N, C-alpha and C positions, 0 to 999 in steps of 0.2 A: 271331622272331629271323631275320635276313637276313645274307648274307655273300656277297662275291664269290668265286667259286671260284678256287682256286690252280691253278697249272699242274700237271699230272699226267696219267697215263695211264688213270685209272679211268673207266669210261663206265657210265651207268645203262642196264640192258638191259630192264627190265620194271616194271610196276606190280603190287603185291602187298600183302597184309594179313598180320599175324601176330597170333595170339590167344594171350595168356598168362594162366595161371590163377593164382587167389589161393590162399593156404595158411593152414592152421592151425599156429601154433606151440605145442606142448604144453608144453615147458619147456627152459630152459638147464640146464647140468649143473654144471660146476665153475666157481663164482666165489668160490672160497675159497683157491686156490693149494694145494690138496691133492695133486693130481697133477701130473705134468710137462706137462700140457696144460691150458690155460685156455678157458673157456666150453665149446662143444660143445652139441648140442641135438638134439631129435627133433620131427618135425612131419608133417603130411600135406598133399598138394595137393588142391585142390577143383575141381570142375567149374565152379562159379560161386560168387561173381561172378569176371568176367574182364575184362582189358584188350585192347582191340583198336586196333592201329596200322596205318596204311595208308602206303605210301610210293610216290611217282610221280617220273618223271623231271622235273627242273627245271633251268633255267640257274643257278639260285643255290640255296644251301641255305635252306630255310625250315622252321621248326618251329611247328606249330599245336597248342596244348594247349587242352583245354576251359576255359571261364571259371571253372569250379569249382575248377581246380587252384590249389593254394597257390603263393605267390611263392617259397618255398623249394623246392618242386618244380620250377618253372620254372627256378631257378638251377641246380640239379643236372642238369636235362636239357641245358641250355646247356653246362654244364661237361663233361658226358659227350661231347657232339659236338666239343667242342674237343680232348678227349683222342683221340678217334677221328680227328679231322683230321690231328693230328699224325702218326698212323701212315700214313694212306692219302692224304694231301695234298689230295684233292679229293672233295667230296661233293655231287654235282649232284642233289639229291633235295628234294623237298617231303614232309615228314613230318607226317602228321595222326594225333592220338590221338582216335579216334572213340568210345572207350568205356574207362572208367577204374575200376579197383577203388577203393572208398571209402577215403579216406586217413586215417591215424592211428586206424584202429579194430582193428589187430592182425592184418590179413589180407595183409601183404606187399605193399602197393601199389607202394612205391617200387621194389623189386627187380624186380617184375613189369613195371613200366613202362620201366625203364632197359635191361633185358635185352631186352624186345620191340623197342624202337628199334634197339639193336645187331643183333638177329637179322635184322630187316627190312632194314637197311642192308647187312648182310653178303650176304644172298640177292640183293637187287636189283642190287648193284653186283659180284657174284661176287668178294667179298673173300676173300683167303687167310688167314683168321683162324680159329683153332680155338675150340671152346667155352671152353677155358681162357683163351684171349685175351680172349674177350667177358666172362668173369667178372671178369678182372683189370681191365679198362678200366671196368667198372661201378663199381668201387670198393665193392662190396657183399660181404656174406658174411664179414666178419671175425669178428663175434660168433656168429653161427650160420650155418651152411650149408644150412639147410632150404630157403628160397626159391631160393637160387642153384644148388642141385643139382636141386631139384624142378623148376625151370623146363625143364631138358633131360630129365629122367628121369621126372617124375611119381612117384606112389606116396608111401609112407612112407619118409622118409630119417632116417638117424641119422649125426650127425658129431661129432669129437672135437676140434673147435676148432683152436686155434693152439698151437705148441710154446711153452712158458713157460720163461724162465730162472729160476733159483733166487731171484733177487732181485726178479722181476716180480710184484707184487702189486696192480697198478692194473687195474681192471675198468671198461670204458666201453661205451656202446651203439654199434652199428654206425656210425650217423650221425656220431660223434665220433671214430671210430678207422679210417680207412681201412686195409685190411689189406695187408700185403706179400704174403701168400699166402691163398688162399680157405680156409676151414675144411675140414678134411679129411674127406671122406666115408668112413665106415666100413661102412655097409650101406644097402641099399634093398630095400623089401618091397612087394608088391602089397597095396593096400587092398581088403578084401573088397568084392566087387561088390553084395553083398546089403545092406551096411550104408547107412542113410539118414543124413544130417547135416542138422540144423536149426540155422541161425544166428539169433541174436537180437542185433541191435546197437542198444543204447539210446543215448541222447544221450550224446556223448563227452566226456571230458577231453582236451583237445588241448594237448600239452606242446611247449615249445620244446626245441631242443637243449641249451640250458643247464639246463633243468628235467630232461631225461633224464639228463644227466651227473650232475646233483645227486642223483637217485634212486639211481643205480648207486653213487655214492660213500658215501651214507647207508646203504645196505642191504648193502655187501660190506665185508670178505670174509665168506662164509657160514662157519659153523662146520664143522669136519671131519666130524663124525658125520653132520650133515644133507647134505653133499656126497656122502659115500659111500652114504647111504641113497637120495638121488635117482639115482645112478649104478646102483645095484642094481635099483631100481624101474623105470628105463627099459629095461635090458637083460634083466631077468628078470621083467618085468611087461608093459610097453607093447609091446615087440617080439614076444614070443611071443604075446601076445593078437591082434596083428595077423596074424601067421603063421597061427595056428590059428583065426581068425576068432571068438575067445573074448570076447564082449562082457561077460561077467560079470568075467572077469579085467581087462579094459580099465577097467570101471567102478571096481573096487577100487583099481586102480594110479592112476587119476586123482585119486580121493578122496584117497589118501595123498600124492601129489604136491603138492596144494593145500594140505597141512598142514606142509610142510617146505620147506627150501632157498629158492632165489630165487623159485620159483613162489608160495609162501605170501606172500612179501613184496610181489610184484607184485599179488596179489589184495588185500592189505591197503592198498596205495597207491591202489586205486581208490575211487570215489564209494560212498556208502551204497546208492544205486540198484543199482549193478552187484553189489556184495557180496549184497545181499538177493536180487537176481535169481538169481545163482548158488546161493545156499542154498535158494531155494524149488524150482529145478529139480532139486537134489539130493534134497530132501525128498519130492518126488513120484515119485521112482524112475522116471524116464521113459527112462533109458538112461545112457550114459557121458557125464558132464558135466565141462566144463572151461571155462577162459578163455584165449583165444588170445593169447599174447604179454602185453603190458601191458593188454590189453583196449582197448575195453570190451566186444568180442565175446564172447558167451558161446555155447557150442555144445552140442549134444546129439546123440550117435551112438546110433542105434537100429536094431533089425531092421526090414525092410520091412513085416511085417505088424503092427507096433505102432502101430496106428491112434490109440491113446490118446496116444501120444507126439507124433505129428504134430498132432492136434487140439489137445492141451493146450498145446504150445509156441506154436501159432499164436495160441490165445487169450490166453496170457500176454503175448506180444509186443502184441497189439492192445489189451491193457489199459494199457500204458505209452505216454504220449504221446511221439511222435517216434521210437519203436523200430522199427527195420527188421527184417523177417523174410525169411529166404531158406531155401527148402528145396532141398538139393543132394545131392551124393554125393561120394565120393572120385574123384580123377582119376589114372590109372595110365599116362598117357603124357605126353610133354613138350609143349612148345608146339606150336601148330597153324599151318600154313600155310594161309591161306584162299584 
């Protein structure tokens, strides 16, 4: 992407790099119109994988994405810079995406990329934009605020989504419903430093926006009792488990969440390979097991001394053709200035 800079008073002062972290999305909460809020969710930021964006002074605006980036991602990044340019008039930057979280595997790659570009431009050009401004310009965080709040705060975040009118019963993915406001953050907690997180990313089902919309419409509204059960399990299961570093409670809570509500339907919509992988990891009792977002990433959270968990998850990943394996941990800080 290249454009002639418009007239303005903004000058690029420095070259710098921003590192943005991926996230686990544990579950969405209200997709049934049960409460006066819609959506909401809970998740955790991860140390890796991560996205790295470098910006340097340039006479024109240039955006360089990896060849692996999908066309849809390129269009969204260009749209992002167009929205930013309307606010600041001039963007004398060369923007290089040096490292990218895998796309469409449930790790929040799009949110990490767009916010990293915005944060890098803000710092390099000394733009008078708040975190909230960057969140709004990104167009993300409508369905769940986990990634968009975790980018700045790290840790385990919980949000209560968007205000819902009494007549509003349409539920859509973030990609199809740019928010007027970012999902409201309700709490943020430190992820226990001793927990280890193992990611298994088998060959993915890559869905178009139209397919994502269809899946939401086919699977909502969620019945009232399942929404309330999800709400209770998040706030009286997942949250205290993180606060108290209670891995047993987290394990029990995740098992239950994958049997109810929208999380159950996300898992059911996945391939047999992903569903069988999830069940096998649960059966082996290797830790707290879940599927992040729509998948296909399956995660295992274990204690650091649980060598059987590390060895077994790595062996299982190696037995699946094309399955990527990442050993990581929670991330309790926001994005990094490198």
